[in-house]
N, C-alpha and C positions, 0 to 999 in steps of 0.2 A: 202628119209629120212622122217621118220614120225615125225610130229610135236606134242609134248605133249599137251594134252588137260587138262586145269586146270578147276577145278570146280568153278563156280561163287561164289564170296564171299557172305556170309550170311549178309543180311541187319541188321544194328544195331537196336535193338528194343528200342523203347522209354520207359523209365521208368515212370510209372504212379503211382497214389496213391494206386491202387489195388495191386500192387506188394508189397508195404509196409504192407498192411493189411494181405495179404497171408503169408508174411514172419513172421509177428507177431504171427499169429495163429499157424504157424508151430513151431516157437520157444516155444510158450506156450505149445503145445502138447509134445514137447521133454522134457520140464521141468517137466511135470507131469508123464512122462513115468517111471514106476517102483517106483514112490513116492506116495504110498497110503495115507500117512498123508497129503501131499500137496493137493491131490484131495479132501480129507475130509474137510480140512480147507477152500478150495475154495468153496465147496458146502455150508458149513456153512455161509460163507460170502455172497454168493448169496441169501440164505434164509433170512438172516438178512437185506440185502439191499432191497429185495423185500418187507419185512415187513414194513420197514420205508417208502418205496415208496408208499405202499398202504395207510398208515396213511397220508402222504403228499397229496396224490390224493384226499382223502375225505375232508381234510381240505381246499384245494384250490377250490374244487367243491361246498362246502357248501353254499357260498354266492349266487351263481347262482341258486341252487336248492331252496333256501329260497326266491329268488326274491329281494335281497337287493343289489342294484347297488352301493350304497355308500360304503358298506363294501367290495364289490367286488373290487372296485378301490383301497382301502387301503390295502387289502390283496395282491392284485397283485403287487402293487408298493413296499410296505414294505417287503412282503415275497420274492418277486423276488430279491430285493436289498440285503436282507440278504443271499439269496442263492448265489449270485455272490460273496459277501464278504466271504462266507464259502469256495467257491472254491479258493479264493485268499489266505486265511489265514491258513486253516486247513492243506494243504500240507506242509506249512512252519513249523507249530508247531508240528504236530503229524504224519500224515500218509505218507507223501511224495508223489511223483508222479511216475507213472509206467514208467520204463525205460527198458522194455523188448528189445526194439531196441535202443541200446546206440548210440547216435549221433556220438560219437568219433570213432566208428568203420566204419563210412562211410567217414572218412576224406580223405583217399587215393583213393576213387573211383571217377571216372569222372562224378560227379553229380552236376548239377547247384544248387545254393542256393534255387531257387524257387522250383525245384523238390524235394529237400530234406525237406524243410519246409512243402510243401503240403503233401508229403508222411507221414512224422512223425505226422502231424496234423490229417490225416485220420486214422492212426493207433491208435492215442490216443483216438479216438472216440469209439474204440472197447474195452470197459471195463465195469465192473460191476457198478462202480459209475455213469457212463454216462447213462447206462440203467435204473438204479434206479431213477436218476434225471428226465429222460424223462417220466417215468411212473408217477412220482409225479406231474410234471408241466402240464401233460395232463389234470389235474383237472381244470386248467384255461380255457381250450378249452370247457369243459362242462359248466363252468360258463358263458363264452361269448356266447355260443350257446343258453343257457337258457334265457339270457337277450336280445339278439339281433338277434337270428335266425342263419341260416347257413352262411350268409356272415360274421357275427362277428366271428363265430366259425372257418371259413376258415382262416381269417386274424390272429386270435389268434394262430392257428396251425402253421402258418408261423413264428409268433413271438416267439413261444415256441422253434422252431427249431433253429432260429438264436440266441435266448437267450442261448440255450445249447452250441452252437458254441462259443458264447462269454465267457461262463464259462470256457470251456476247453482252449481256447486261452489265457485267463487271467491267469489261473493256470500255463500254460507252460511258458508264457512270464515272469511272476514274479519269479518263482522258478529258471528259467535259469539265469535271470539277477542277482538274489540274490546269486546264487551259484558262479557266476563269481566274484562278489564283495567280497565274503567271502574268496577268495584266498589271498586277501590283509589283513594282520593283522591290519593295521591301520584302514581300512574300517570296519573290523570285530569289533574292539573296539568301534567305533562310532555307528555301528549298534546295538550293545548290549545296549549301553546307551540309544539310541533313542527308542528301543523297550521296555526297562524297564520303561522309562518315559511314553510312550504310554499306557503301561499296568497299571501304577499307575493312569492314568486319566480315565480308564474304570470304576472304582468304582464310582466316582462322576457322570460320564455319566449315569451309571445305575440308580443312585438315581434320576437324573433329568428326565429320561424316565419314571420310575415308578411313580414319583410324577405327571408327566403330565397325565399319564393314570388314576390316582386317581381322578384328577380334569379335566376329559377329556372334551375338547371342540371339538366336532366332526366336526364342521365347519373348525376349524383350522387344525385338522388332515387331513381332506379332502383336504384342500389347500396344506398342506405339501406333501400329496400323489401325487397331480398333479405336484408339482415341481419335486419330485423324478422321476415321470414318464417321464420327459423330459431329464433325465440323462441316460447314458448307463446302470446304475444299474437297472432302472425300465422301460426303454423305450420298450424293446421287450415284456415284460409281460403285459403291459397295452394297447397295440395296439388294441386288440380285444375288450376291454372294451370301448375304444373310438368309435369304429364302432357301438357298441350297444347303445351308447349315442348320435349317430348322428354326430360324428366328424370324418368322414372317412379321411379327409385331414390330421388330426393329426396322424392317424395310419401310413400313408405313410412316413411322416417325421420321426416318431419314428423308423421305420424300417431302414430308411436311416441312422439315427444316430447310430443305432446298427451296421450296416454294416461298417460304417466308423471306429467305435471303434474296430471291429474285424480286419479290415485291419491294423490299427495302431498297435494293439497288435502283429499281425503276423510279421509285419516289425520289431518291437522291439525284438521279439523272434529270428528272423533270424539274427539280428545283434549280440545278445549275444550268439547265438548258434554257429555262425562262430568263435567268439572269443574263445569259449570253445573247439572247435575242433582243432584249431591250437595251443592252449595252450599259448595264449599271456599273459604271466605273467612275470613280471620283477623279475629276480632272485636277483637283487641288487649286489653291489660290492662284490667281493670275498675277503675273509680275509686270511691273512697269518697265517697258523696253525703250523708253524715250532716251535720247542721248545723241551724241555725235555719230557721224557715219562710221568712223572707225570703231566706236563702241558697238554699233549695231552689227558690223561685220564680225567683231570678236565674239558676240553672243551666238553666232551661227556655228562656231567651232566649239565642240565639247571639250571638257578639261583633258580628256585622254588624247585629243588631237590638237591641243593648243600650240604645240611646237610646229605644226605644219605651216608651210609657206602660204601666203595669201594670194594664191594663183589658182589656175584651173586644177592642177594636181592636188593642191591642198584642199580645195573645195570638195573634190570628189572623196578624198580621204575623210574629211570631216563629216560629210553626209553618210558615208558607209559606217563610220564609227558610231555615229548617233543611231543609225538603224540597228546595229548589232546590240546596242545597249537597251533600246526601247521596244523593238519588235519582239512580241512574244514568241513567234515562230523561230526566230534566230536565237533567242535566249534559250529555248528548249534544246537546241543543238549544242550550245555552249555547256549546258548542264551535262549532256551526254559525253562530251569530251572530258569533263572533270571526272565523271564516274568511271569511264573506261581507263583514263590515265592513271587512276589509283588502283582500280581493281585488277587489271591484267598484270602489271609488274609485281604486285604483292602476291597474286595467286601463283605466278610462274616461278618467281625467285624465292620468296619467303616460304610459301606453302610447299613447293616442291622440295626445297632443302630440308624443311622440317620432317617431311614424310620419309626422307632418306635416313633419318637418325632413329635408331632403335630405342634409345632412351629419350622418351618424349619430355622428360623434365630438364634436359640439358638445352634449354632455349638459347643460351648465349653462344652455343657452338654449332649452330645449324647452318652456317654459311659455307661449309667446306665444299659442298657440291655446286655452289654458285661460281660463275666464271664470267669474265668479260664478254665471252661469246654469247652465253645464255642471256645475259643482261641486254646486250645489243639487240638480240632477236626480239625480246619482249618489247623493248622500247621502240624499235622500228615499227612494230605493229601499232603502238600508241601514236607515233607521229603520222603514220598513214591514215589512221582513223580520224585524227585531228584535221588533216587536210581534206578528208572526204566531205566535210560539211559544205565546201564551196563547189562541189560537183554540179550543183544546180543553182549557182548563185544568182543567175539572171531570173530564175523562176521566182525568187523572193520578190523581185521588183514587179513582175507581171506586166501589165500594160503601161505602168509608169516608166518602163525602159524607153518608151517612145520619146521622152524628153531628151535623153542622151542621143538618140538617133537623129532627132531634129537639130540638136546643137552640134552635131558632127564631131563628137568626142572620138579621138583616135583610139583604135583598139588597144595598142600597146599601153597608152596612158591609162585607159580604163582598167585594164587588168592589173597594172602595177599599183594603182590606187586601191583597188579592191583587196589585193594581197596585203598591202601595207595596213589598211584598216583592220582586216581580220587578224593580222599578226599582233596588233596592239593588245588584244585580249588573249590570244592563244599562247604567245611566247611566254608571258609570265606563268601561265598554267604549266607549260612544259618545264620551265626552270623549277617550279615547285615540285613537280613529279620527280625530277632528277635528284633534288636535295632530299626529299622524303625517303626515296628508295635507298639512297646512299646511307642515310641514317639508320634505316631498318636493317640493311645488310651489314652495317658496321664496317663499311669499306669507303671511307671518304676519298681515298685515292682513285676510286673508280668514277668519281663525279664527272670528270672530263669525258670518259668513255660514254657515260649515260647521256650527257648533254649533247655530245657530238652525234650519237646515233639518233637522238630525237630531232635535232635540227636538220640533219641530212635527210631523214625520212620525211620530215615535214616539208622541206623545200622541194624535194622530188615529187611529193604528192601534190603540192601546189602547181607544179609545172604540168603534171599529167592531168589534173582536174581543170586546168585552164582550157585544155582542148576538150575535155568531156563537157564542160559547161557551155562551150560554144557549139559543139557538134551534137550533143545529146540532151539539150535542154527540154524541159516539159513544163506545162502550166500547173500551178498549184491552185487549189480551190480558194475562192474569195470568202473566207470565213475567219471568225475570231479564234477558232480552235487551232493551236499551233501543231497539233498532231494529225490534222486531217489530210487525207489523200483522195484524189479522184480515183474512181474505179479504173483499174489498169495501170495507174501511175505507180502503185506499190510494186508491181512486177517490174516496171521500167526502172524504178529506183533501185530495187535489189539487183537487177542485172547490170546496170551501169556501175553500181557500187562494187560489185564483184570484179568487173573488168578493171576499174580504177585501182582497187586494192592490189590486184595481181601485178599490174604495171608499175605501181608506185613501190611495191615491195621489191620487185626485180631491179628497179633503179637504185634502191638503197642497199642492195646486197653487198656491194664493195666494202661497206663499212664493217660488215660481219666478217668478210674474208680477211680484211686488214687486221681485225681484232684476233683472228685465229693465227695469222702468220707472223705478226710483228711482236707479239708477246708484250713484255713490260714497256717496250718502246712506244707502243700504241697508247699507253696511259698518258703520255705527254703530247702525242700528236693528234689524238682523237678530237679534242675540242676545236682547235683551229682548222683542221681539215674538215670536220663536220660542218662548221659554220660556213667555210668557203664553198663546200660542196652544195649545201642546201641553198645558200644565197645565189650561187651561180646557176643552179638548176632552176630556181624560181625566176630569175631574170631572163634566162634563155627561154623558158616556157612562156613568159609574158611577151617576149619579142616575137616568137614564132606563132603563138596562138593569136597575138594581136593582129597579125596580117590576115589570118583566117576570119577573125571577127569583123574586120573592115569589109570583107567581101560578103559576109553573111548577116549583116545587121538586120535587114528586112525579114529574112527567113527566121532569124532568132526572135525578133519581136512577135512574129506570127506564132511561133512555137510556145512562147511563154504567156501569151494573152489567153485568159480563160475563155472558153466557148460558152456562150449563154444559151 
């Protein structure tokens, strides 16, 4: 009797970081396949990134080429610190982080947490921002080499590499942790308040920094740079400068500080990443929804949209209003509006006016250089940024937009309902910005000018972004991280945002021209005209873009559906 021979089992391959890198490159190639516009935007993003990288390279290499060791230390410490802060804050506020490899898709695979974090971290290093940053900070290697020879250049090269690792680890850890916190509405509300307060403090901080530069005490700045150089923000970037100045022992300690910071950040990221993968979110107690049909329908309408009619328009408004309140990705955009709405007007009007006064103690008389024209310009920017959030409003829905396509929702009705639901949350923010700025400037008579500029810019932006959202929509990754972006989508988002801001600002320019020409008369006319201008622009935009939406529903659905 023959004994069956079984083939030996294949050994299980150990998953390493290179597998994640190869997977990311393959997913990236698949996303670009047959998408010429994505390839074009990606190339444009690479060119822009390399242009900024070249500028940063020459800026960081200049102190070494000029033989100025003191300036080299300050630029390395302060410039490197700002670079780390940029990697921390910019993904939260504007661009997001690349989530080509969504961590949630690895939840059911037998991967250890260490292998997952290591692989995702290695894949995160393969991106255009990382390449551009690496080219820029290489200028510090030139500076260290010019001041201390090849030993300093070699140490600075190691510092630049670990500093880049620190930037990527910090961005990943903070965005992952913040995304987890944003799932809780209570934490979301607290975060919005804290970020708004922090933004309000940036104006006075800018004043203090510029005042310090005007009366610069270079010895004090050098001392401050040395202090920053012993923190994780400046330690990796100043290691080579220390070698050039004969303090090789300090370079080793700074590299150790950076390595410990990277380890702590990766540990933090792994904790929040595991929570995001298992979806550890408390759903809260269930509520009894039994009752009459009318009560059941009423429960579908959130309190903010309780006034809406019980028809198709009201149902769309209620749905969008509920999504804006509960969806973490949309809440993150509302926080950005609150931050920009407070930061920009305070910085431009209050900060600029204070710097114009020689006596820095005369705080109460700093509004002399403020004017309705300057206020209108700054608030038009705020209104434009507020409307920019809906530039990819269909991308938030993703494949769920198919329900609207099947139901045959008219495009004009769809856009009007989405604008109305978004305005429920944004208009009170704009009113608060106008009131706060009028109080800070001690010009309550300018409140109408401020509100008029805000509403006109906001309505014009809604009209422009109605077209952008229909013609330039793109898919967002299916992840719990509200700051995640597909590879290439960050470039698309930046390019579309730039075009939208230019067009929206141009549409709102008549408000600035009227403020400059009409003088005091505009103080009375700005509010009603701004309201009518913004409302008319939004309605006209929904009317015209709605026709385009009716013709492009299937193409739009294909564009916003994530490719698996």
